N, C-alpha and C positions, 0 to 999 in steps of 0.2 A: 440413558438418552444417548444415541449414537451420533457422532459428529463426523461429517466428511469433509476433507480438505481437498478442493480442486485446485491444484497448482502447487508442485512440490519443489518450488524454488526455496531460497533461503528464508523467506518470511513464512511461507506455509509450513516448512519444516520445523522452523522454531517454534510456532505455536502448536504444532503436532507433538513434538517432543515434551513441551511443557505440559500439555494435557494428558499425554500418555504416562508421564512421570508421576501425575497425580491420580492415576487410576481411571481415566476416562477411556471410553471405547471409541477409538478413532480410526478412520479409514482414509487412505492417502491415495489419490489419483496421481501417478508419476509415469515416467516413460524412460526409454533408453538406458544408457549405462548407469543413470541415477537409480532407476528402478531396479536394476540388477544387483547393484550394491546393497540397496535396502532389503532385497529378498535374501541375498547371500550372507550379508554381515549384520544388518541392522542399520539404524540411523544412529550415526556418531554425532553427538551434540556437545560442543564446547561452549561453555558459558560460565562467567564469573570464576575463572580459573579452574574450572573442574571439567572433565571429560566423561561422559556417560555413553553407553551404547544401548540403544532401545530396541526391542523388537516391535516392527510396525506392520500393519496389514495394509498392503499396497497393491496396486494393479495398473495396467494401462487402459483397462476396460472400464468405462464409467459406470457400468452396471454395479460395480463395488459399492457405490454410493446410494443404491435404490433403498436401502433399509434405513437410511440416515435421516433423522428428524431435522437436522440443522446441516446445511452446506456453507462452508466458508470458502468464499471465492478469493483465492490468494495469488492468481496469476497476475501478469502484467496487464495493464489497461489495453495495451496493443494486441494481446492474445485473448481478450475477454469474449468477443463476439464469436470467434472460433470455439471457446470453451462452452459458451452457451449453446451452440449448435449441438456440441456432443453431449450436453447434459439434457438436452430437450426430451429425449426418449429414455433417459436412464435415471432419473431420480423420481422419488414418490411424490404423488399429487399433493401431500401435505407438508412438504419440506418448507423450511424457512431459510432464506438466503441472508448471509452477511457478506457485504462487499469490503474489500480491504485495498482497493485500487488507489493509485494516485490519481489526481485530478477530480473532476466533479461529475462525470458523465455515468459512471458505472451503475449506480442504483436506478437511474432511469432506464438505462439499456436493459437491466434485469427484470424491472417491473413491466416493461413493454413486452419482454419475451415470455415472461410468466405472470400474466395479469391476475391470476388468482391466487398468488403465493404472497406471504408476508415478505417484505424485503426491509432489511436493516441496513442503513448505511454505517460504515466504519471507517476510522483512520487509525493506521498503526504507526506509531513514533517509535522506530527501531533501527539499530544498526546490526546488520547480519549480512553474512555472504556464504556461498558455496565454496569451499576450498578443495573439493574433490568430490567425486561420485558418492553420494550417501554420507557426506560430511559437512557439517555446518558449523560456522563460528559466529557466535553471537557477540558483538562488540559493544553495544549501547542500548540503554533504554529497553523498550518493549511493551510500553502501555498502549492500550487501545481505548478509544472512545466511540461510542455507539449511539445512533439515534434512529428511531422509527422513521422510514421513508414513506410508507403508506399506512392507511387506517388499519389494514389487516395486521401490520407489525405492531401498531401501537396498542392493540387489544390482546397480543399473544403472550402469554405467560413464559414462553421459552426464552424471551429475551432475557428476563431476569434469571432464569435457570442458567442461561449461557453465562451471564456475567458472573454469577456464583462460582460455576465450574472453573472459569478464567481465573477468579480471584484465588480459588483453592489451588491452582496451578502456579501461583506466584505472579500472575500477570496483573499489573494495576489496570483497572477498568472503571471507566465513568460513562453514565448514561446521560447524554445531552437531550435537550428539548427541541433544538432547531438543527436539523441535518444539514441544511444548506450552509449555515454560518460555519457549522463544524468542518465541512468539506473544504470551504473557502479558506478557513484559517490555516489548515495544512497547506493548501495550494500557495498561500503567501510564502510560506518557508521554502517550498519547492521552487517557486520562481526566483526567489532570491539566492538559492544555493545549489541546486541539483546541476543546472547546466554550467555554472561557473566552475564547480569542482571538476566536472567532467573535462572541460576545455583546458584547465589549467593543470590537473592532476595533482590538485592539493586538497588536504582534508578540509571540511566546512569550517573547523575551528581556526584553521590558518587563514582563510579567507576573511573570517570576521574579526581576526586580530590585526589584519594589514589594512592601514587607512584607505588606500585606493581601491582595494577589492571590496572592503566593507561598504564603501560608498556606493558601488556598482550594486552589490546586493540589496542595500536599503533602498536605491532608486527602483530597482526592479519590483520590490515589495510594495513600495508606495504607489507606483503605477497600477499594480494589481489591486490594491486597496481601492483605488480611485474607481477602477472599473466595477468592483463588487458594489460599492456604494451606488454607482450610477444605475446598476442593475436591481437595486433594492434589497440586497443582501444585508440583513441586520446584524447588529451585535459585533461589528469589527471596527477597529479604529487604530490610531497611531501607536497605542499601547501594545497592540499585537506585534507590531514590527520591533518595537524595543524588547519586548519579551523574547521574541525569536532571536535577536541578537545576543541577548544574555545567555540563553540556553545554549546557543552554538558555541560561544566562547568557553563554555564549560564541558562541551562534548569530548569524548575520546576520539581516537583515529578511525573515524567512520567513513567508509568509502560509500559514496551515494550510489543510487541505482543507475543513474545515467553513466557514471564513471565505469561501473562494473559492466554495463551493457557495451560500452565502446571498447572495453578490453576484450570482450568475448566476440566483437564483431556482430553484435545483435542491434535490431532497431531500438532506438531509445524512445522514451515517452515525451520527448520534447513538444510534439504537436498537441499533447494533452495537458501540458503544463504551461510554459511560456507561450505556446502556440494558442492554447485557450484565451489567454488575455488579448492576444493580437486579434484573433477572430471577434471576440466580443467587443473589443474596441472599435474596430472597423464597422461592425454592425450599427454602433450608435454614434458613429461620426467623430470618435475620438483617436488620438494617436499615443502609442506607448513605444517610444523609440528604444529604450534599454531592453525590453522584452523583445522587441522587433529584431534587434541586433543579436540577441542571444539565440534566437531561432534560426537566424541566417547563418551564424557561425556553427551551430550544431549541425545543420543541414549540410553545411560544407565539410565538416569533419566526417560526418556520416557517409557522405559522397566520396570520400577519398580526396578531396581537393587540398 
């Protein structure tokens, strides 16, 4: 079974490397200097104190993914609509999509654009970053949770086959029953830590260890939790906030995605993380002052204020 990875950033390349290392047939959609490095030297993957160079099938033409039975969407949510436009005429009619974007909108967008395709929502708990063209540093975790987004996916045996392939590649995988609660559970963590780490240039574990910043993170998560409950999202509670704090305290030196985006001068995903909470709160007549503050500060930093 051929797997296409659309989005050759740190996350996409990490999972590409893991799958290639286990013998999977992987095709990577990349561009620019990154693509040239992949073609000329291969993918350099640093993980768990080891460094491997892997040969990877890569191109900037989305038709490279036409023969793939599974398409892993690993681009930023800010790039997803453009990616879907690129894939619209380039993927096979029978392709199954796995979304790995932050936030909660990605599976809905994909299902709307490809109404006849099985769509699986996914969340990736990973610390990884590009440290040069064609070079990836994996710093923490890497587990994936998946849940069928539509009926087509719930009946598709490729979901289990993909789980088995990822596990063979050493990736911890769990299949969930409720896609929405799964997505919101990760959104809670992102609301608590992504913007704060970007604004302070401090690792998430340091934010969790300092009383004042830990309180801000917890307040942001509790606001998001209240909105999730108000919207009818099931299966979330105060225990999720507590677990997020415990896990974060035990993390390594993880640079969050927003921090990396600011360093590279790229748009962040703030509008799809804390901004999602602000919009949903406004829609139901509630206020989320901590998340609203974090959005305002991130917009100011992005705008060069």
